[in-house]
C-alpha positions in Angstrom: -85.3 44.7 210.5 -83.7 46.0 207.3 -82.2 49.2 206.1 -82.9 48.5 202.5 -85.3 51.2 201.5 -85.8 53.5 198.5 -84.3 56.7 199.9 -86.3 59.2 197.8 -89.6 57.7 198.9 -91.0 58.2 202.4 -91.1 55.6 205.1 -94.4 55.1 206.9 -94.2 53.6 210.3 -97.2 51.4 211.1 -97.8 50.4 214.8 -99.6 47.1 215.1 -99.1 43.9 213.1 -102.6 42.7 212.2 -104.4 42.2 208.9 -105.0 45.9 208.4 -101.3 46.6 208.3 -100.9 43.6 206.0 -103.4 45.0 203.6 -101.7 48.4 203.9 -98.6 46.7 202.6 -100.3 45.8 199.4 -101.3 49.4 198.8 -97.7 50.6 199.7 -96.3 48.3 197.0 -98.3 50.1 194.3 -97.4 53.5 195.6 -93.7 52.5 196.0 -93.6 53.9 199.6 -91.6 52.1 202.3 -93.3 50.5 205.3 -91.8 49.9 208.7 -93.8 47.7 211.1 -93.8 47.6 214.9 -95.2 44.2 215.7 -95.4 42.2 219.0 -94.5 38.9 217.3 -92.8 37.9 214.1 -95.7 35.6 213.3 -98.2 38.4 213.3 -100.3 38.8 210.1 -98.4 41.8 208.7 -95.0 40.8 210.0 -95.2 37.8 207.6 -95.2 40.0 204.5 -93.4 43.3 205.5 -89.6 43.2 205.3 -88.8 46.0 207.7 -90.2 44.6 211.0 -89.3 45.8 214.5 -90.5 43.6 217.4 -91.9 45.5 220.4 -95.0 46.4 222.2 -97.1 49.4 221.3 -97.0 50.7 224.9 -93.3 50.2 225.4 -91.9 53.7 225.3 -88.4 52.8 224.3 -89.5 50.4 221.7 -91.7 53.0 220.1 -89.1 55.8 220.2 -86.4 53.5 218.7 -88.9 52.4 216.0 -89.6 56.0 214.8 -86.0 56.9 214.1 -85.8 57.5 210.3 -89.6 57.3 209.9 -91.4 60.1 208.0 -94.9 59.6 209.5 -96.5 57.2 212.0 -99.9 55.6 211.6 -101.7 52.6 213.1 -103.2 49.2 212.6 -105.1 49.7 215.9 -106.0 52.5 218.3 -104.3 51.3 221.5 -101.1 53.4 221.7 -101.2 55.6 224.8 -101.8 59.3 224.0 -98.9 60.4 226.2 -96.5 58.2 224.2 -97.8 59.6 221.0 -97.1 63.1 222.3 -93.5 62.0 222.8 -93.4 60.8 219.2 -94.6 64.2 218.1 -92.0 65.9 220.3 -89.3 63.9 218.6 -90.4 65.5 215.3 -92.4 62.7 213.7 -95.9 63.4 212.6 -98.6 61.1 214.0 -101.7 60.6 211.8 -104.3 60.5 213.2 -102.9 62.5 216.1 -103.6 61.7 219.8 -106.2 64.4 220.2 -108.3 62.7 217.5 -107.4 59.1 218.4 -108.6 59.5 222.0 -112.1 59.5 220.6 -111.6 56.0 219.3 -109.7 54.9 222.4 -112.2 56.0 225.0 -115.9 55.6 224.2 -117.0 58.1 226.9 -114.7 60.8 225.4 -116.2 60.0 222.0 -119.8 60.3 223.2 -119.1 63.6 225.0 -117.3 65.0 221.9 -120.1 64.0 219.5 -122.9 65.1 221.9 -121.2 68.5 222.4 -121.1 68.9 218.6 -124.8 68.0 218.2 -124.0 64.8 216.3 -126.8 62.3 216.8 -126.0 59.4 219.3 -128.0 57.0 221.4 -128.9 58.3 224.8 -126.0 57.5 227.2 -124.6 58.0 230.7 -121.1 57.5 232.1 -120.3 56.0 235.5 -117.2 57.7 236.8 -114.1 55.6 237.5 -113.9 54.5 241.1 -117.7 54.7 241.8 -118.6 52.2 244.5 -120.8 49.3 243.3 -124.0 50.2 245.1 -123.9 53.7 243.6 -123.1 52.4 240.2 -126.0 50.0 240.4 -128.3 52.8 241.4 -127.1 54.8 238.4 -127.8 51.8 236.1 -131.3 51.5 237.6 -132.0 55.2 237.1 -130.7 55.1 233.5 -132.7 52.0 232.6 -135.9 53.4 234.1 -135.3 56.6 232.0 -134.6 55.1 228.6 -136.2 51.7 229.0 -134.8 48.2 229.7 -132.7 46.5 228.4 -129.7 48.8 228.3 -126.2 48.4 226.8 -123.2 48.3 229.1 -119.8 49.0 227.6 -116.3 49.4 228.9 -115.0 52.8 227.9 -111.6 51.4 226.8 -110.3 48.3 225.1 -113.5 46.6 223.7 -113.8 45.5 220.1 -115.5 42.9 218.0 -118.3 42.4 220.6 -115.8 42.2 223.5 -116.5 44.6 226.4 -120.2 44.9 225.6 -123.1 43.5 227.5 -126.9 43.7 227.5 -128.5 44.1 230.9 -132.3 43.7 231.2 -132.4 44.7 234.9 -130.3 46.3 237.6 -129.6 42.8 239.0 -128.0 41.8 235.7 -126.1 45.1 235.6 -124.7 44.4 239.1 -123.6 40.9 237.9 -121.8 42.4 234.9 -119.9 44.9 237.0 -119.0 42.3 239.7 -117.7 39.8 237.1 -115.8 42.4 235.1 -114.0 44.8 237.4 -112.5 47.8 235.5 -109.1 49.4 236.1 -109.2 53.3 235.8 -109.2 55.2 233.6 -111.6 52.6 232.1 -115.2 53.3 233.2 -118.7 52.1 232.5 -120.6 53.6 229.6 -124.4 53.0 229.6 -126.4 53.4 226.4 -129.9 52.9 225.4 -130.6 49.8 223.3 -131.4 51.2 219.9 -134.3 49.6 218.0 -132.5 49.8 214.6 -133.6 48.7 211.2 -130.1 48.2 209.9 -126.5 48.8 210.8 -124.6 51.1 208.4 -121.0 52.3 208.1 -119.9 55.6 206.5 -116.2 55.9 205.6 -114.2 58.8 204.5 -110.5 59.6 203.9 -109.2 63.0 205.1 -105.8 64.5 204.5 -103.9 67.0 206.7 -104.8 70.0 204.5 -108.5 69.1 204.7 -109.2 67.2 201.5 -111.8 64.5 202.1 -113.5 61.8 200.0 -116.5 59.8 201.0 -117.1 56.1 200.1 -120.6 54.7 199.5 -122.5 54.0 202.7 -122.5 50.2 203.4 -124.8 47.9 205.3 -123.1 45.6 207.8 -124.3 42.4 209.5 -122.8 41.2 212.7 -122.4 37.6 214.0 -121.7 37.3 217.7 -120.5 40.9 217.7 -118.1 40.4 214.8 -118.7 41.8 211.3 -119.7 39.0 209.0 -121.1 40.7 205.9 -120.9 44.0 204.1 -122.9 45.2 201.2 -121.9 48.2 199.2 -123.8 50.4 198.6 -126.3 49.7 201.4 -129.4 48.2 199.9 -132.8 49.5 200.9 -131.8 53.0 202.1 -132.9 56.1 200.3 -130.6 58.8 199.0 -131.4 61.2 201.8 -130.3 58.6 204.4 -127.1 57.9 202.5 -126.3 61.6 202.2 -127.1 62.1 205.9 -124.7 59.3 206.9 -121.9 60.7 204.8 -122.4 64.2 206.1 -122.3 62.9 209.7 -119.0 61.2 208.9 -117.6 64.4 207.4 -118.7 66.3 210.4 -117.2 63.8 212.8 -113.9 64.0 210.9 -113.9 67.8 211.1 -114.8 67.9 214.8 -112.2 65.4 216.0 -109.5 66.4 213.5 -109.0 63.0 211.8 -106.2 62.4 209.3 -106.4 59.1 207.4 -109.4 56.8 207.2 -112.4 57.2 209.4 -115.2 54.7 209.8 -118.4 55.8 211.4 -120.6 52.9 212.4 -124.2 53.9 212.5 -127.7 52.6 213.5 -130.4 53.3 210.9 -133.7 54.0 212.7 -137.1 55.3 211.6 -136.1 58.7 213.0 -132.7 58.9 211.3 -129.2 57.6 211.8 -127.3 57.5 215.1 -123.5 57.1 215.6 -122.6 53.8 217.3 -118.8 53.6 217.1 -115.7 55.2 215.5 -112.6 53.8 214.0 -109.7 56.0 212.9 -107.9 53.6 210.6 -108.9 51.3 207.7 -111.9 49.3 208.9 -113.6 45.9 208.2 -116.5 47.7 206.7 -114.2 49.0 203.9 -112.4 45.8 202.9 -114.7 45.6 199.9 -112.9 48.6 198.4 -109.8 46.5 197.6 -111.7 44.9 194.7 -114.8 47.1 194.4 -113.5 50.7 194.4 -111.2 52.8 192.2 -109.0 53.5 195.2 -109.0 51.1 198.2 -109.3 52.4 201.8 -105.8 51.2 202.3 -104.3 53.2 199.5 -106.3 56.3 200.5 -105.2 55.9 204.1 -101.5 56.0 203.0 -102.2 58.9 200.6 -103.9 60.8 203.5 -101.2 60.3 206.1 -98.6 61.3 203.5 -100.7 64.3 202.5 -100.9 63.2 198.9 -104.0 64.0 196.8 -106.7 61.4 197.5 -107.9 58.9 195.0 -111.4 58.4 193.7 -113.7 56.3 195.9 -116.1 55.5 193.1 -117.4 51.9 193.0 -116.4 49.6 190.1 -119.7 47.7 190.0 -123.4 48.3 190.9 -123.0 46.1 194.1 -120.1 44.6 196.0 -120.6 42.0 198.8 -117.8 41.2 201.3 -118.1 38.2 203.6 -115.6 37.6 206.4 -114.1 34.1 206.8 -114.5 33.4 210.6 -112.6 30.5 212.1 -114.1 27.3 213.3 -112.8 24.1 214.8 -112.7 22.7 211.2 -111.3 23.9 208.0 -108.1 23.4 205.9 -108.0 26.8 204.4 -105.6 26.2 201.5 -107.2 22.8 200.6 -110.6 24.6 200.3 -109.2 26.9 197.5 -109.7 24.3 194.8 -113.4 24.0 195.3 -114.0 27.8 196.0 -112.1 29.0 192.9 -113.4 26.3 190.6 -117.0 26.9 191.6 -116.8 30.7 191.2 -113.8 32.0 189.2 -115.1 35.6 189.8 -114.8 35.4 193.6 -111.9 37.2 195.2 -110.2 35.5 198.2 -108.1 37.5 200.7 -106.5 35.5 203.5 -104.5 37.0 206.4 -101.9 34.3 207.2 -103.5 33.3 210.5 -104.1 29.9 212.0 -107.7 29.0 212.6 -109.5 29.3 215.8 -113.2 29.8 216.5 -114.5 33.3 215.8 -111.1 34.6 214.5 -111.1 36.7 211.4 -109.0 34.6 209.0 -109.8 36.5 205.8 -112.6 37.7 203.6 -114.1 37.2 200.1 -115.6 39.7 197.8 -118.0 39.3 194.9 -119.0 42.1 192.4 -122.1 42.3 190.2 -125.7 43.6 190.1 -127.8 40.7 191.5 -127.8 41.0 195.3 -129.3 37.6 196.2 -126.7 35.9 193.9 -123.8 37.9 195.3 -124.8 37.1 198.9 -125.2 33.4 198.1 -121.8 33.3 196.4 -120.0 35.3 199.1 -121.4 33.2 202.0 -120.8 29.9 200.2 -117.1 30.8 199.6 -116.5 32.1 203.1 -118.3 29.2 204.8 -116.5 26.6 202.7 -113.2 28.1 203.5 -114.0 28.1 207.2 -115.2 24.5 207.1 -118.9 25.4 207.9 -120.0 23.6 204.8 -118.3 20.9 202.7 -120.2 21.0 199.4 
């Protein structure tokens, strides 16, 4: 840790040392604000590039309370800090943005579904199985729900799942029983059942919202998942009409208002013939918005910092007709730096962003972006660069 900060600029405390905090650091450099990081390990992605690093766990009360001394506002790289601990941070006089009342909707999927349903925001049909329900009763509830909405159904853990983890597809009550037997939950985690939506595309709508209520919307994007992990983003989403894009943005604005978000909000959506449905929420910068670093006037990371500091928000306008972002997902192969020569020589206009992580299968190691107007060409260029970096291809 270091005390060398610019005294007349605020210090933002970021809890969590992943790549989102790392990319926040890039935005903080331009704004001249100080970042302090609470990271579990000095080798974490953000800890490698931020000078003021405190080592500690996000759920260690003493570590968090020590970390916030001298910090002007607290924000996050992830949503896992316990709400009761965030309440103590607020009691200590440090603003938390987004606050615990908003963040619980990203921490607990059942709370989120109930909040959105109560507000009339369109969601897939769902049912919660209360914590502590015995297995035979839980299986009966799965059977009744599947018979009601149609099999297969989606089973989710209400807490802790991300990037495809904590999500299963069950095509019968027999499979539902197997899932619950093999994955026992510890309260307050519970089972969330959802209908399996027959969607035509997966979309994401992002907004930035400040404490005094200013909000800006980013273009709605199309996302493509690979094994539950975001692989590709196209901005703006191709093939959707203006009415769908506006509806998605209005839903995101409504969600932000209902839950009281401060900072970036990403609303993941299913596009269906009947309209859009909310899938998941993230109250922080999000993978679906990484394209904004190169493709927007103001990146999601800069607008997140502006929002949590209650500064006027920057323009979200796109810098090109289309922007494609492709994630670099780890494999057993790949010498990342050695691949630069080919990738950069083949396509001088491609932008490469790496996260300082060692490779392992399925891990998000970085992303590439390509801007232009020809979607097939942008997709080919983006996927070639990402696959070459990961070692999927060698020519």
